[in-house]
N, C-alpha and C positions, 0 to 999 in steps of 0.2 A: 765939114768945112771941105772947101774946094783947094786945086793944088797953087792957087796963090791967097790962099790964106782967108778966105772969107766964109761966111757962114753960109751952107748951102741948106740946111733944113734944120730947125730947130723942133724936139719935141720937149714938151714939159714935164716934169716926172716929180712925183709927191712920195714922201715916205712916211712911213708913221708917225703920229705924234710921238715926240719925245727922242728920235732919232737926231743925234748931235752932227752937224756939218758935216764933221770928220769923217763921221762912219754912214754918211748915205750911200756914197755910189762907187764903185770897181771899174775896171776893164769891162769897157763898150762897144763892141763889135757889131757891123753891118755884116749880115751873109748876102750870100749871093743873090736868096729871093726876095732882098729888099727889106725883110724884117732882121730887129736890132736883139742881140741879144744881152741885159744889163744887169749887173752884179750887185743888187742890193744889200751892201756890207751890213751895216746895221741892223735889216731884218735878217739874215741868213739866208736868203734865198737867190736864186737866180732865176731872172723873167725874160721871156721873149715877147717883143711888142714886133706887131704888124708895123706896115709903113706910116700909119699913121698913129701911131704910140698907143693903139689898142693890145690891153695885156691877152696873149695866147696862151700862155703855157706862165706857171708859175711851180718852182721847182724847189723846195727847201734842201738846205745843206748844213753839215755841220760845221760849226765855226762862222768865219766871216769870209763868203768869196772874193776873192779878188781878179778871179779870170774865168771866164769861160768859152770855149773852143770847140767851134765847129769840126768833127772829124770827119774826114771822106766815110760816107753809107749812114750819114745821120746822126751818130752817138756824139754827146757834149764830154770834153774832156775839164775835168772844173777844180781848181787848185781851193783850197779852203780855209787859206789864211791860218788862225787861231787855233784851227780845227785839228790843225797837223797833218793834214791828208790829203792824197787826190783822189779824186772821184771818175769813171767814166759811168755815162748813163745812157742809156738807148734811147730812142725815142717815144718808149711808154714810160720814162722815166726809174727804170731797174737798172738800180747799179749792176754794170759788169763785169767792173775789173776797179779796183783801189789799191793803193797805195798807204800803208799807215804810219803814223810817228816811228815806230820801233823796228819796222821790216827790213831796212837794210843794217845788219851788223855794222855798229862803229859809226855811223851816220844817222843819227837823229832827226827828224824831219821837223821844223821848228814852224815860220812862218812860211806857209807855201803861197806865192804870190803870182808870178810870171813864168809859166811852163811855155813860153815861146822863148824864153833866154836859156833854155836847155834843148839838145835833141830829143825831138820827141819820140818816144818808144811806146812799143803797145805789149802785150802779153804774149806775143808770141815774137818778138824782139828778143835776141840773143843777150842785149842790155840789162834786162830786168833779170834778178837773181831770182832763184827761184822759192826764197820766202817770201817774194810781191807775186801771188797767184790771187786769181778771181775770186771773187766774194763768193760765187758758188761754190769752187773748188774748194776755198776756205770750209765754209760749212759743212760742206759731207765729208769733209776730213775731220771734224772731231766727233 
């Protein structure tokens, strides 16, 4: 939509058969390069489309994704809805950081929806507790 509320561009999207209307899509964002990130909620994946609507990348995620935000440096921050987690993935789709349901003592994650409603934090931020470590550090410490 343009600033006057008129449709400026329309890309038709289809979901897999059996995905009900309510579960089709969530947060869609246009990227600086003209591509789009679309959360296919009912399919449990985030898709990057080029400006013409062609699928470039499809990233399966746990749960039902609600938002995918492009971070500086090319990583994506993805909220996983009923998957009770937030993940950060690099351009090769490798998980570089995650916050899971019970990583914050006394604050269980439930429906993870819109990360833009809270301050952005990364593992290097002082606001992330020690229990919310990167996926690679978590695996190596076991």
